[in-house]
C-alpha positions, 0 to 999 in steps of 0.5 A, a space after each residue: 478521488 475515492 479509492 477502494 481499500 481491502 487488506 492493506 491494498 488500495 484500488 482506483 475507481 474509474 468510469 469508461 463512458 465507451 463501455 458504460 462500466 466502472 473499472 480500476 487497478 490496484 495501486 502502488 504495486 511495482 511488479 504486479 498488475 491487478 485489474 477489476 471491473 463492474 457495472 455498479 459500485 458493489 460489483 466493482 468492490 466485489 471484483 476488486 476484493 475477488 481479484 486480490 484474493 485470487 492474487 494472494 492465493 496464487 502467490 501462496 500456491 507458487 510459494 512466493 510472498 504477495 507484493 504489498 504496497 509501499 513496504 520499503 521506504 529508503 531515505 538518504 540523510 546526513 550521517 550526523 542525523 542518522 547517528 543522532 537517531 541511532 543514539 536516541 533510539 538505543 537510549 529509548 529502547 526502540 529501533 531506528 525504524 520505529 523512531 522514524 515511523 513515529 516521527 512521520 506519523 506525528 508530523 502527518 497528524 498536523 497536516 
């Protein structure tokens, strides 16, 4: 399946035979529902981007941070591994988050 991408957000591309139009929603958000539609891929993309711009602007007007997809990632690991990561990160002048992010990125390069 193909997706639309804009400012770090990802949206679905679906087709309604009954309405003879394309539609979608912004994916990977927990608390927000952002929908869009169009009669062509160009219209769909324009409505997707416009819907996101409206969402971001509305959040700023309300004084809240726009929700971003997948901004939190909690992993439960044994204490011993956590301790080893903390020591490694400290000795190499990095953070635990940076170590985990780099490790995952390296692993995903092989997939």
